[in-house]
mmCIF file of the N, C-alpha and C atoms, coordinates in Angstrom:
data_MODEL
# 
_entry.id   MODEL 
# 
loop_
_atom_site.group_PDB 
_atom_site.id 
_atom_site.type_symbol 
_atom_site.label_atom_id 
_atom_site.label_alt_id 
_atom_site.label_comp_id 
_atom_site.label_asym_id 
_atom_site.label_entity_id 
_atom_site.label_seq_id 
_atom_site.pdbx_PDB_ins_code 
_atom_site.Cartn_x 
_atom_site.Cartn_y 
_atom_site.Cartn_z 
_atom_site.occupancy 
_atom_site.B_iso_or_equiv 
_atom_site.pdbx_formal_charge 
_atom_site.auth_seq_id 
_atom_site.auth_comp_id 
_atom_site.auth_asym_id 
_atom_site.auth_atom_id 
_atom_site.pdbx_PDB_model_num 
ATOM 1   N N  . MET A 1 1  ? -86.915 -14.777 23.518 1.00 0.00 ? 1  MET A N  1 
ATOM 2   C CA . MET A 1 1  ? -86.898 -16.296 23.788 1.00 0.00 ? 1  MET A CA 1 
ATOM 3   C C  . MET A 1 1  ? -86.447 -17.062 22.611 1.00 0.00 ? 1  MET A C  1 
ATOM 4   N N  . SER A 1 2  ? -85.359 -17.875 22.965 1.00 0.00 ? 2  SER A N  1 
ATOM 5   C CA . SER A 1 2  ? -84.895 -18.664 21.875 1.00 0.00 ? 2  SER A CA 1 
ATOM 6   C C  . SER A 1 2  ? -85.386 -19.839 21.882 1.00 0.00 ? 2  SER A C  1 
ATOM 7   N N  . LEU A 1 3  ? -85.616 -20.525 20.702 1.00 0.00 ? 3  LEU A N  1 
ATOM 8   C CA . LEU A 1 3  ? -86.286 -21.762 20.300 1.00 0.00 ? 3  LEU A CA 1 
ATOM 9   C C  . LEU A 1 3  ? -85.168 -22.843 20.343 1.00 0.00 ? 3  LEU A C  1 
ATOM 10  N N  . SER A 1 4  ? -83.745 -22.379 20.446 1.00 0.00 ? 4  SER A N  1 
ATOM 11  C CA . SER A 1 4  ? -82.691 -23.264 20.139 1.00 0.00 ? 4  SER A CA 1 
ATOM 12  C C  . SER A 1 4  ? -82.220 -23.666 21.640 1.00 0.00 ? 4  SER A C  1 
ATOM 13  N N  . THR A 1 5  ? -81.924 -24.727 21.733 1.00 0.00 ? 5  THR A N  1 
ATOM 14  C CA . THR A 1 5  ? -81.577 -25.478 23.056 1.00 0.00 ? 5  THR A CA 1 
ATOM 15  C C  . THR A 1 5  ? -80.046 -26.011 22.658 1.00 0.00 ? 5  THR A C  1 
ATOM 16  N N  . THR A 1 6  ? -79.118 -25.312 23.146 1.00 0.00 ? 6  THR A N  1 
ATOM 17  C CA . THR A 1 6  ? -77.834 -25.829 22.970 1.00 0.00 ? 6  THR A CA 1 
ATOM 18  C C  . THR A 1 6  ? -77.010 -26.168 24.204 1.00 0.00 ? 6  THR A C  1 
ATOM 19  N N  . THR A 1 7  ? -76.237 -26.971 24.050 1.00 0.00 ? 7  THR A N  1 
ATOM 20  C CA . THR A 1 7  ? -75.477 -27.438 25.408 1.00 0.00 ? 7  THR A CA 1 
ATOM 21  C C  . THR A 1 7  ? -73.969 -27.685 24.850 1.00 0.00 ? 7  THR A C  1 
ATOM 22  N N  . THR A 1 8  ? -73.142 -27.516 25.667 1.00 0.00 ? 8  THR A N  1 
ATOM 23  C CA . THR A 1 8  ? -71.779 -27.819 25.359 1.00 0.00 ? 8  THR A CA 1 
ATOM 24  C C  . THR A 1 8  ? -71.414 -29.028 25.885 1.00 0.00 ? 8  THR A C  1 
ATOM 25  N N  . GLU A 1 9  ? -72.236 -29.954 26.237 1.00 0.00 ? 9  GLU A N  1 
ATOM 26  C CA . GLU A 1 9  ? -72.031 -31.322 26.794 1.00 0.00 ? 9  GLU A CA 1 
ATOM 27  C C  . GLU A 1 9  ? -72.182 -32.305 25.811 1.00 0.00 ? 9  GLU A C  1 
ATOM 28  N N  . LEU A 1 10 ? -70.944 -33.045 25.363 1.00 0.00 ? 10 LEU A N  1 
ATOM 29  C CA . LEU A 1 10 ? -71.244 -34.089 24.218 1.00 0.00 ? 10 LEU A CA 1 
ATOM 30  C C  . LEU A 1 10 ? -72.017 -35.430 24.653 1.00 0.00 ? 10 LEU A C  1 
ATOM 31  N N  . VAL A 1 11 ? -71.993 -35.622 25.887 1.00 0.00 ? 11 VAL A N  1 
ATOM 32  C CA . VAL A 1 11 ? -72.633 -36.592 26.453 1.00 0.00 ? 11 VAL A CA 1 
ATOM 33  C C  . VAL A 1 11 ? -73.101 -36.431 27.792 1.00 0.00 ? 11 VAL A C  1 
ATOM 34  N N  . SER A 1 12 ? -74.120 -36.952 28.558 1.00 0.00 ? 12 SER A N  1 
ATOM 35  C CA . SER A 1 12 ? -74.565 -36.787 29.688 1.00 0.00 ? 12 SER A CA 1 
ATOM 36  C C  . SER A 1 12 ? -73.447 -37.187 31.015 1.00 0.00 ? 12 SER A C  1 
ATOM 37  N N  . GLN A 1 13 ? -73.762 -36.731 32.024 1.00 0.00 ? 13 GLN A N  1 
ATOM 38  C CA . GLN A 1 13 ? -72.996 -37.060 33.054 1.00 0.00 ? 13 GLN A CA 1 
ATOM 39  C C  . GLN A 1 13 ? -72.920 -38.614 33.563 1.00 0.00 ? 13 GLN A C  1 
ATOM 40  N N  . GLY A 1 14 ? -74.270 -39.312 33.430 1.00 0.00 ? 14 GLY A N  1 
ATOM 41  C CA . GLY A 1 14 ? -74.557 -40.321 33.782 1.00 0.00 ? 14 GLY A CA 1 
ATOM 42  C C  . GLY A 1 14 ? -73.674 -41.358 32.490 1.00 0.00 ? 14 GLY A C  1 
ATOM 43  N N  . SER A 1 15 ? -73.959 -40.994 31.324 1.00 0.00 ? 15 SER A N  1 
ATOM 44  C CA . SER A 1 15 ? -73.223 -41.702 30.303 1.00 0.00 ? 15 SER A CA 1 
ATOM 45  C C  . SER A 1 15 ? -71.845 -41.626 30.346 1.00 0.00 ? 15 SER A C  1 
ATOM 46  N N  . PHE A 1 16 ? -71.227 -40.751 30.620 1.00 0.00 ? 16 PHE A N  1 
ATOM 47  C CA . PHE A 1 16 ? -69.594 -40.539 30.883 1.00 0.00 ? 16 PHE A CA 1 
ATOM 48  C C  . PHE A 1 16 ? -69.240 -41.351 31.972 1.00 0.00 ? 16 PHE A C  1 
ATOM 49  N N  . ASP A 1 17 ? -70.112 -41.436 33.193 1.00 0.00 ? 17 ASP A N  1 
ATOM 50  C CA . ASP A 1 17 ? -69.667 -42.190 34.641 1.00 0.00 ? 17 ASP A CA 1 
ATOM 51  C C  . ASP A 1 17 ? -69.597 -43.627 34.102 1.00 0.00 ? 17 ASP A C  1 
ATOM 52  N N  . TRP A 1 18 ? -70.744 -44.097 33.235 1.00 0.00 ? 18 TRP A N  1 
ATOM 53  C CA . TRP A 1 18 ? -71.024 -45.645 32.846 1.00 0.00 ? 18 TRP A CA 1 
ATOM 54  C C  . TRP A 1 18 ? -69.497 -45.774 32.061 1.00 0.00 ? 18 TRP A C  1 
ATOM 55  N N  . PHE A 1 19 ? -69.317 -44.915 31.014 1.00 0.00 ? 19 PHE A N  1 
ATOM 56  C CA . PHE A 1 19 ? -68.191 -45.189 30.106 1.00 0.00 ? 19 PHE A CA 1 
ATOM 57  C C  . PHE A 1 19 ? -67.023 -45.433 30.878 1.00 0.00 ? 19 PHE A C  1 
ATOM 58  N N  . LEU A 1 20 ? -66.500 -44.506 31.931 1.00 0.00 ? 20 LEU A N  1 
ATOM 59  C CA . LEU A 1 20 ? -65.434 -44.667 32.743 1.00 0.00 ? 20 LEU A CA 1 
ATOM 60  C C  . LEU A 1 20 ? -65.507 -45.970 33.641 1.00 0.00 ? 20 LEU A C  1 
ATOM 61  N N  . THR A 1 21 ? -66.553 -46.190 34.058 1.00 0.00 ? 21 THR A N  1 
ATOM 62  C CA . THR A 1 21 ? -66.730 -47.531 34.767 1.00 0.00 ? 21 THR A CA 1 
ATOM 63  C C  . THR A 1 21 ? -66.622 -48.806 33.952 1.00 0.00 ? 21 THR A C  1 
ATOM 64  N N  . ILE A 1 22 ? -67.003 -48.626 32.744 1.00 0.00 ? 22 ILE A N  1 
ATOM 65  C CA . ILE A 1 22 ? -66.662 -49.839 31.891 1.00 0.00 ? 22 ILE A CA 1 
ATOM 66  C C  . ILE A 1 22 ? -65.240 -49.836 31.344 1.00 0.00 ? 22 ILE A C  1 
ATOM 67  N N  . ALA A 1 23 ? -64.501 -48.554 30.993 1.00 0.00 ? 23 ALA A N  1 
ATOM 68  C CA . ALA A 1 23 ? -63.042 -48.765 30.479 1.00 0.00 ? 23 ALA A CA 1 
ATOM 69  C C  . ALA A 1 23 ? -62.162 -49.060 31.577 1.00 0.00 ? 23 ALA A C  1 
ATOM 70  N N  . VAL A 1 24 ? -62.323 -48.533 32.631 1.00 0.00 ? 24 VAL A N  1 
ATOM 71  C CA . VAL A 1 24 ? -61.398 -48.479 33.665 1.00 0.00 ? 24 VAL A CA 1 
ATOM 72  C C  . VAL A 1 24 ? -61.672 -50.023 34.239 1.00 0.00 ? 24 VAL A C  1 
ATOM 73  N N  . GLY A 1 25 ? -62.774 -50.243 34.705 1.00 0.00 ? 25 GLY A N  1 
ATOM 74  C CA . GLY A 1 25 ? -63.011 -51.498 35.381 1.00 0.00 ? 25 GLY A CA 1 
ATOM 75  C C  . GLY A 1 25 ? -62.785 -52.679 34.454 1.00 0.00 ? 25 GLY A C  1 
ATOM 76  N N  . GLY A 1 26 ? -63.080 -52.528 33.297 1.00 0.00 ? 26 GLY A N  1 
ATOM 77  C CA . GLY A 1 26 ? -62.774 -53.598 32.341 1.00 0.00 ? 26 GLY A CA 1 
ATOM 78  C C  . GLY A 1 26 ? -61.327 -53.730 31.955 1.00 0.00 ? 26 GLY A C  1 
ATOM 79  N N  . VAL A 1 27 ? -60.740 -52.720 31.954 1.00 0.00 ? 27 VAL A N  1 
ATOM 80  C CA . VAL A 1 27 ? -59.250 -52.936 31.697 1.00 0.00 ? 27 VAL A CA 1 
ATOM 81  C C  . VAL A 1 27 ? -58.396 -53.714 32.988 1.00 0.00 ? 27 VAL A C  1 
ATOM 82  N N  . GLY A 1 28 ? -58.764 -52.915 34.178 1.00 0.00 ? 28 GLY A N  1 
ATOM 83  C CA . GLY A 1 28 ? -58.519 -53.656 35.647 1.00 0.00 ? 28 GLY A CA 1 
ATOM 84  C C  . GLY A 1 28 ? -58.780 -55.065 35.647 1.00 0.00 ? 28 GLY A C  1 
ATOM 85  N N  . ALA A 1 29 ? -60.137 -55.448 35.319 1.00 0.00 ? 29 ALA A N  1 
ATOM 86  C CA . ALA A 1 29 ? -60.401 -56.810 35.329 1.00 0.00 ? 29 ALA A CA 1 
ATOM 87  C C  . ALA A 1 29 ? -59.630 -57.658 34.425 1.00 0.00 ? 29 ALA A C  1 
ATOM 88  N N  . TRP A 1 30 ? -59.443 -57.434 33.103 1.00 0.00 ? 30 TRP A N  1 
ATOM 89  C CA . TRP A 1 30 ? -58.939 -57.956 32.287 1.00 0.00 ? 30 TRP A CA 1 
ATOM 90  C C  . TRP A 1 30 ? -57.159 -58.282 32.557 1.00 0.00 ? 30 TRP A C  1 
ATOM 91  N N  . LEU A 1 31 ? -56.919 -57.108 33.438 1.00 0.00 ? 31 LEU A N  1 
ATOM 92  C CA . LEU A 1 31 ? -55.095 -56.934 33.880 1.00 0.00 ? 31 LEU A CA 1 
ATOM 93  C C  . LEU A 1 31 ? -55.149 -58.015 35.128 1.00 0.00 ? 31 LEU A C  1 
ATOM 94  N N  . PHE A 1 32 ? -56.202 -58.014 35.900 1.00 0.00 ? 32 PHE A N  1 
ATOM 95  C CA . PHE A 1 32 ? -56.218 -58.901 37.207 1.00 0.00 ? 32 PHE A CA 1 
ATOM 96  C C  . PHE A 1 32 ? -56.126 -60.404 36.615 1.00 0.00 ? 32 PHE A C  1 
ATOM 97  N N  . TRP A 1 33 ? -57.306 -60.749 35.711 1.00 0.00 ? 33 TRP A N  1 
ATOM 98  C CA . TRP A 1 33 ? -57.057 -62.076 35.022 1.00 0.00 ? 33 TRP A CA 1 
ATOM 99  C C  . TRP A 1 33 ? -55.749 -62.496 34.460 1.00 0.00 ? 33 TRP A C  1 
ATOM 100 N N  . PHE A 1 34 ? -55.031 -61.649 33.810 1.00 0.00 ? 34 PHE A N  1 
ATOM 101 C CA . PHE A 1 34 ? -54.017 -61.747 32.891 1.00 0.00 ? 34 PHE A CA 1 
ATOM 102 C C  . PHE A 1 34 ? -52.632 -62.011 33.899 1.00 0.00 ? 34 PHE A C  1 
ATOM 103 N N  . GLU A 1 35 ? -52.721 -61.365 35.105 1.00 0.00 ? 35 GLU A N  1 
ATOM 104 C CA . GLU A 1 35 ? -51.415 -61.487 35.911 1.00 0.00 ? 35 GLU A CA 1 
ATOM 105 C C  . GLU A 1 35 ? -51.636 -62.697 36.768 1.00 0.00 ? 35 GLU A C  1 
ATOM 106 N N  . ILE A 1 36 ? -52.957 -63.066 37.238 1.00 0.00 ? 36 ILE A N  1 
ATOM 107 C CA . ILE A 1 36 ? -53.137 -64.212 37.886 1.00 0.00 ? 36 ILE A CA 1 
ATOM 108 C C  . ILE A 1 36 ? -52.837 -65.494 37.226 1.00 0.00 ? 36 ILE A C  1 
ATOM 109 N N  . ARG A 1 37 ? -53.073 -65.440 35.972 1.00 0.00 ? 37 ARG A N  1 
ATOM 110 C CA . ARG A 1 37 ? -52.978 -66.257 34.988 1.00 0.00 ? 37 ARG A CA 1 
ATOM 111 C C  . ARG A 1 37 ? -51.341 -66.735 34.852 1.00 0.00 ? 37 ARG A C  1 
ATOM 112 N N  . ASN A 1 38 ? -50.610 -65.558 34.695 1.00 0.00 ? 38 ASN A N  1 
ATOM 113 C CA . ASN A 1 38 ? -49.045 -65.485 34.592 1.00 0.00 ? 38 ASN A CA 1 
ATOM 114 C C  . ASN A 1 38 ? -48.502 -66.302 35.958 1.00 0.00 ? 38 ASN A C  1 
ATOM 115 N N  . VAL A 1 39 ? -48.899 -65.587 36.984 1.00 0.00 ? 39 VAL A N  1 
ATOM 116 C CA . VAL A 1 39 ? -48.364 -66.144 38.262 1.00 0.00 ? 39 VAL A CA 1 
ATOM 117 C C  . VAL A 1 39 ? -48.672 -67.521 38.565 1.00 0.00 ? 39 VAL A C  1 
ATOM 118 N N  . LEU A 1 40 ? -49.687 -67.953 38.093 1.00 0.00 ? 40 LEU A N  1 
ATOM 119 C CA . LEU A 1 40 ? -49.967 -69.359 38.251 1.00 0.00 ? 40 LEU A CA 1 
ATOM 120 C C  . LEU A 1 40 ? -49.079 -70.439 37.398 1.00 0.00 ? 40 LEU A C  1 
ATOM 121 N N  . ARG A 1 41 ? -48.792 -69.831 36.477 1.00 0.00 ? 41 ARG A N  1 
ATOM 122 C CA . ARG A 1 41 ? -48.059 -70.392 35.215 1.00 0.00 ? 41 ARG A CA 1 
ATOM 123 C C  . ARG A 1 41 ? -46.484 -70.592 35.703 1.00 0.00 ? 41 ARG A C  1 
ATOM 124 N N  . LEU A 1 42 ? -46.030 -69.522 36.580 1.00 0.00 ? 42 LEU A N  1 
ATOM 125 C CA . LEU A 1 42 ? -44.556 -69.300 37.226 1.00 0.00 ? 42 LEU A CA 1 
ATOM 126 C C  . LEU A 1 42 ? -44.585 -70.472 38.345 1.00 0.00 ? 42 LEU A C  1 
ATOM 127 N N  . ARG A 1 43 ? -45.650 -71.186 38.760 1.00 0.00 ? 43 ARG A N  1 
ATOM 128 C CA . ARG A 1 43 ? -45.789 -71.661 40.195 1.00 0.00 ? 43 ARG A CA 1 
ATOM 129 C C  . ARG A 1 43 ? -44.948 -73.128 39.804 1.00 0.00 ? 43 ARG A C  1 
ATOM 130 N N  . GLY A 1 44 ? -43.959 -73.177 40.839 1.00 0.00 ? 44 GLY A N  1 
ATOM 131 C CA . GLY A 1 44 ? -43.411 -74.581 40.977 1.00 0.00 ? 44 GLY A CA 1 
ATOM 132 C C  . GLY A 1 44 ? -42.207 -74.541 39.589 1.00 0.00 ? 44 GLY A C  1 
ATOM 133 N N  . LYS A 1 45 ? -41.766 -73.581 39.139 1.00 0.00 ? 45 LYS A N  1 
ATOM 134 C CA . LYS A 1 45 ? -40.731 -73.466 38.180 1.00 0.00 ? 45 LYS A CA 1 
ATOM 135 C C  . LYS A 1 45 ? -39.422 -73.250 39.201 1.00 0.00 ? 45 LYS A C  1 
ATOM 136 N N  . PRO A 1 46 ? -38.133 -73.985 38.752 1.00 0.00 ? 46 PRO A N  1 
ATOM 137 C CA . PRO A 1 46 ? -37.112 -73.602 39.444 1.00 0.00 ? 46 PRO A CA 1 
ATOM 138 C C  . PRO A 1 46 ? -37.118 -72.186 39.733 1.00 0.00 ? 46 PRO A C  1 
ATOM 139 N N  . THR A 1 47 ? -36.307 -71.683 40.621 1.00 0.00 ? 47 THR A N  1 
ATOM 140 C CA . THR A 1 47 ? -36.193 -70.144 41.142 1.00 0.00 ? 47 THR A CA 1 
ATOM 141 C C  . THR A 1 47 ? -34.888 -70.007 40.389 1.00 0.00 ? 47 THR A C  1 
ATOM 142 N N  . SER A 1 48 ? -34.841 -68.901 39.787 1.00 0.00 ? 48 SER A N  1 
ATOM 143 C CA . SER A 1 48 ? -33.847 -68.278 38.980 1.00 0.00 ? 48 SER A CA 1 
ATOM 144 C C  . SER A 1 48 ? -34.062 -66.630 39.154 1.00 0.00 ? 48 SER A C  1 
ATOM 145 N N  . PRO A 1 49 ? -32.875 -66.068 38.752 1.00 0.00 ? 49 PRO A N  1 
ATOM 146 C CA . PRO A 1 49 ? -33.320 -64.594 38.810 1.00 0.00 ? 49 PRO A CA 1 
ATOM 147 C C  . PRO A 1 49 ? -34.102 -63.887 37.887 1.00 0.00 ? 49 PRO A C  1 
ATOM 148 N N  . THR A 1 50 ? -34.126 -64.373 36.681 1.00 0.00 ? 50 THR A N  1 
ATOM 149 C CA . THR A 1 50 ? -34.984 -64.307 35.589 1.00 0.00 ? 50 THR A CA 1 
ATOM 150 C C  . THR A 1 50 ? -36.576 -64.541 36.066 1.00 0.00 ? 50 THR A C  1 
ATOM 151 N N  . LYS A 1 51 ? -36.847 -65.619 36.796 1.00 0.00 ? 51 LYS A N  1 
ATOM 152 C CA . LYS A 1 51 ? -38.171 -65.969 37.085 1.00 0.00 ? 51 LYS A CA 1 
ATOM 153 C C  . LYS A 1 51 ? -38.592 -65.078 38.254 1.00 0.00 ? 51 LYS A C  1 
ATOM 154 N N  . SER A 1 52 ? -37.664 -64.745 39.212 1.00 0.00 ? 52 SER A N  1 
ATOM 155 C CA . SER A 1 52 ? -37.954 -63.730 40.080 1.00 0.00 ? 52 SER A CA 1 
ATOM 156 C C  . SER A 1 52 ? -38.384 -62.561 39.739 1.00 0.00 ? 52 SER A C  1 
ATOM 157 N N  . ASP A 1 53 ? -37.626 -61.907 38.777 1.00 0.00 ? 53 ASP A N  1 
ATOM 158 C CA . ASP A 1 53 ? -37.987 -60.752 37.996 1.00 0.00 ? 53 ASP A CA 1 
ATOM 159 C C  . ASP A 1 53 ? -39.283 -60.860 37.146 1.00 0.00 ? 53 ASP A C  1 
ATOM 160 N N  . GLN A 1 54 ? -39.755 -61.838 36.724 1.00 0.00 ? 54 GLN A N  1 
ATOM 161 C CA . GLN A 1 54 ? -40.998 -61.999 36.147 1.00 0.00 ? 54 GLN A CA 1 
ATOM 162 C C  . GLN A 1 54 ? -42.184 -61.919 37.142 1.00 0.00 ? 54 GLN A C  1 
ATOM 163 N N  . LEU A 1 55 ? -42.003 -62.738 38.312 1.00 0.00 ? 55 LEU A N  1 
ATOM 164 C CA . LEU A 1 55 ? -42.921 -62.803 39.417 1.00 0.00 ? 55 LEU A CA 1 
ATOM 165 C C  . LEU A 1 55 ? -42.913 -61.540 39.996 1.00 0.00 ? 55 LEU A C  1 
ATOM 166 N N  . PHE A 1 56 ? -41.807 -60.730 40.081 1.00 0.00 ? 56 PHE A N  1 
ATOM 167 C CA . PHE A 1 56 ? -42.070 -59.197 40.478 1.00 0.00 ? 56 PHE A CA 1 
ATOM 168 C C  . PHE A 1 56 ? -42.949 -58.454 39.645 1.00 0.00 ? 56 PHE A C  1 
ATOM 169 N N  . GLY A 1 57 ? -42.727 -58.486 38.609 1.00 0.00 ? 57 GLY A N  1 
ATOM 170 C CA . GLY A 1 57 ? -43.644 -57.868 37.312 1.00 0.00 ? 57 GLY A CA 1 
ATOM 171 C C  . GLY A 1 57 ? -44.861 -58.061 37.639 1.00 0.00 ? 57 GLY A C  1 
ATOM 172 N N  . TYR A 1 58 ? -45.171 -59.281 37.543 1.00 0.00 ? 58 TYR A N  1 
ATOM 173 C CA . TYR A 1 58 ? -46.676 -59.815 37.557 1.00 0.00 ? 58 TYR A CA 1 
ATOM 174 C C  . TYR A 1 58 ? -47.162 -59.436 39.004 1.00 0.00 ? 58 TYR A C  1 
ATOM 175 N N  . ALA A 1 59 ? -46.493 -59.375 40.019 1.00 0.00 ? 59 ALA A N  1 
ATOM 176 C CA . ALA A 1 59 ? -47.071 -58.868 41.407 1.00 0.00 ? 59 ALA A CA 1 
ATOM 177 C C  . ALA A 1 59 ? -47.467 -57.314 41.043 1.00 0.00 ? 59 ALA A C  1 
ATOM 178 N N  . MET A 1 60 ? -46.732 -56.446 40.361 1.00 0.00 ? 60 MET A N  1 
ATOM 179 C CA . MET A 1 60 ? -47.127 -55.304 40.146 1.00 0.00 ? 60 MET A CA 1 
ATOM 180 C C  . MET A 1 60 ? -48.033 -54.851 39.249 1.00 0.00 ? 60 MET A C  1 
ATOM 181 N N  . GLY A 1 61 ? -48.289 -55.524 38.393 1.00 0.00 ? 61 GLY A N  1 
ATOM 182 C CA . GLY A 1 61 ? -49.527 -55.439 37.656 1.00 0.00 ? 61 GLY A CA 1 
ATOM 183 C C  . GLY A 1 61 ? -50.640 -55.958 38.260 1.00 0.00 ? 61 GLY A C  1 
ATOM 184 N N  . PHE A 1 62 ? -50.413 -56.913 39.205 1.00 0.00 ? 62 PHE A N  1 
ATOM 185 C CA . PHE A 1 62 ? -51.749 -57.331 39.885 1.00 0.00 ? 62 PHE A CA 1 
ATOM 186 C C  . PHE A 1 62 ? -52.039 -56.155 40.766 1.00 0.00 ? 62 PHE A C  1 
ATOM 187 N N  . VAL A 1 63 ? -50.978 -55.505 41.373 1.00 0.00 ? 63 VAL A N  1 
ATOM 188 C CA . VAL A 1 63 ? -51.543 -54.437 42.366 1.00 0.00 ? 63 VAL A CA 1 
ATOM 189 C C  . VAL A 1 63 ? -52.206 -53.130 41.401 1.00 0.00 ? 63 VAL A C  1 
ATOM 190 N N  . ILE A 1 64 ? -51.773 -52.860 40.078 1.00 0.00 ? 64 ILE A N  1 
ATOM 191 C CA . ILE A 1 64 ? -52.216 -52.013 39.358 1.00 0.00 ? 64 ILE A CA 1 
ATOM 192 C C  . ILE A 1 64 ? -53.604 -52.424 39.102 1.00 0.00 ? 64 ILE A C  1 
ATOM 193 N N  . ALA A 1 65 ? -53.846 -53.641 38.791 1.00 0.00 ? 65 ALA A N  1 
ATOM 194 C CA . ALA A 1 65 ? -55.315 -54.134 38.482 1.00 0.00 ? 65 ALA A CA 1 
ATOM 195 C C  . ALA A 1 65 ? -56.375 -53.671 39.665 1.00 0.00 ? 65 ALA A C  1 
ATOM 196 N N  . LEU A 1 66 ? -55.783 -54.273 40.934 1.00 0.00 ? 66 LEU A N  1 
ATOM 197 C CA . LEU A 1 66 ? -56.419 -53.917 42.077 1.00 0.00 ? 66 LEU A CA 1 
ATOM 198 C C  . LEU A 1 66 ? -56.825 -52.594 42.485 1.00 0.00 ? 66 LEU A C  1 
ATOM 199 N N  . ILE A 1 67 ? -55.773 -51.543 41.936 1.00 0.00 ? 67 ILE A N  1 
ATOM 200 C CA . ILE A 1 67 ? -56.172 -50.178 42.178 1.00 0.00 ? 67 ILE A CA 1 
ATOM 201 C C  . ILE A 1 67 ? -56.996 -49.686 41.365 1.00 0.00 ? 67 ILE A C  1 
ATOM 202 N N  . ALA A 1 68 ? -56.988 -50.068 40.093 1.00 0.00 ? 68 ALA A N  1 
ATOM 203 C CA . ALA A 1 68 ? -58.220 -49.867 39.061 1.00 0.00 ? 68 ALA A CA 1 
ATOM 204 C C  . ALA A 1 68 ? -59.435 -50.423 39.600 1.00 0.00 ? 68 ALA A C  1 
ATOM 205 N N  . LEU A 1 69 ? -59.468 -51.549 40.050 1.00 0.00 ? 69 LEU A N  1 
ATOM 206 C CA . LEU A 1 69 ? -60.837 -52.117 40.476 1.00 0.00 ? 69 LEU A CA 1 
ATOM 207 C C  . LEU A 1 69 ? -61.461 -51.680 41.734 1.00 0.00 ? 69 LEU A C  1 
ATOM 208 N N  . PHE A 1 70 ? -60.649 -51.365 42.449 1.00 0.00 ? 70 PHE A N  1 
ATOM 209 C CA . PHE A 1 70 ? -61.090 -50.641 43.714 1.00 0.00 ? 70 PHE A CA 1 
ATOM 210 C C  . PHE A 1 70 ? -61.320 -49.093 43.639 1.00 0.00 ? 70 PHE A C  1 
ATOM 211 N N  . GLY A 1 71 ? -60.599 -48.512 42.712 1.00 0.00 ? 71 GLY A N  1 
ATOM 212 C CA . GLY A 1 71 ? -60.873 -47.273 42.396 1.00 0.00 ? 71 GLY A CA 1 
ATOM 213 C C  . GLY A 1 71 ? -62.082 -47.128 41.617 1.00 0.00 ? 71 GLY A C  1 
ATOM 214 N N  . THR A 1 72 ? -62.594 -48.070 40.654 1.00 0.00 ? 72 THR A N  1 
ATOM 215 C CA . THR A 1 72 ? -63.973 -47.893 40.047 1.00 0.00 ? 72 THR A CA 1 
ATOM 216 C C  . THR A 1 72 ? -65.018 -48.386 40.978 1.00 0.00 ? 72 THR A C  1 
ATOM 217 N N  . ALA A 1 73 ? -64.845 -48.950 41.755 1.00 0.00 ? 73 ALA A N  1 
ATOM 218 C CA . ALA A 1 73 ? -65.830 -49.347 42.848 1.00 0.00 ? 73 ALA A CA 1 
ATOM 219 C C  . ALA A 1 73 ? -66.030 -48.175 43.707 1.00 0.00 ? 73 ALA A C  1 
ATOM 220 N N  . ARG A 1 74 ? -65.153 -47.686 44.113 1.00 0.00 ? 74 ARG A N  1 
ATOM 221 C CA . ARG A 1 74 ? -65.390 -46.358 44.931 1.00 0.00 ? 74 ARG A CA 1 
ATOM 222 C C  . ARG A 1 74 ? -66.179 -45.061 44.105 1.00 0.00 ? 74 ARG A C  1 
ATOM 223 N N  . TYR A 1 75 ? -65.565 -45.125 42.997 1.00 0.00 ? 75 TYR A N  1 
ATOM 224 C CA . TYR A 1 75 ? -65.869 -43.824 42.046 1.00 0.00 ? 75 TYR A CA 1 
ATOM 225 C C  . TYR A 1 75 ? -67.566 -44.122 41.891 1.00 0.00 ? 75 TYR A C  1 
ATOM 226 N N  . ARG A 1 76 ? -67.867 -45.366 41.702 1.00 0.00 ? 76 ARG A N  1 
ATOM 227 C CA . ARG A 1 76 ? -69.359 -45.625 41.616 1.00 0.00 ? 76 ARG A CA 1 
ATOM 228 C C  . ARG A 1 76 ? -70.230 -45.682 42.872 1.00 0.00 ? 76 ARG A C  1 
ATOM 229 N N  . GLY A 1 77 ? -69.469 -45.662 43.932 1.00 0.00 ? 77 GLY A N  1 
ATOM 230 C CA . GLY A 1 77 ? -70.064 -45.853 45.342 1.00 0.00 ? 77 GLY A CA 1 
ATOM 231 C C  . GLY A 1 77 ? -70.604 -47.282 45.616 1.00 0.00 ? 77 GLY A C  1 
ATOM 232 N N  . TRP A 1 78 ? -69.746 -48.206 45.181 1.00 0.00 ? 78 TRP A N  1 
ATOM 233 C CA . TRP A 1 78 ? -70.236 -49.534 45.502 1.00 0.00 ? 78 TRP A CA 1 
ATOM 234 C C  . TRP A 1 78 ? -69.690 -50.045 46.746 1.00 0.00 ? 78 TRP A C  1 
ATOM 235 N N  . ILE A 1 79 ? -68.507 -49.299 47.172 1.00 0.00 ? 79 ILE A N  1 
ATOM 236 C CA . ILE A 1 79 ? -67.656 -49.493 48.429 1.00 0.00 ? 79 ILE A CA 1 
ATOM 237 C C  . ILE A 1 79 ? -67.475 -48.258 49.029 1.00 0.00 ? 79 ILE A C  1 
# 
């Protein structure tokens, strides 16, 4: 009988799950806020190809943020 209890895990599964939730969900929430703020700043500006390209880029960032937020919520079983 061995008195030593060794494990190959650095952290528990629950701790790792919460780390992923905070890391990915936090980045997704920050990106969501950032992209919404940028889109609102472009509202009412004259339409030019440069502004259209910026708006498209912000829209893609918004989609990525939504994927991160919904993916985190599904991983945690919230939705």
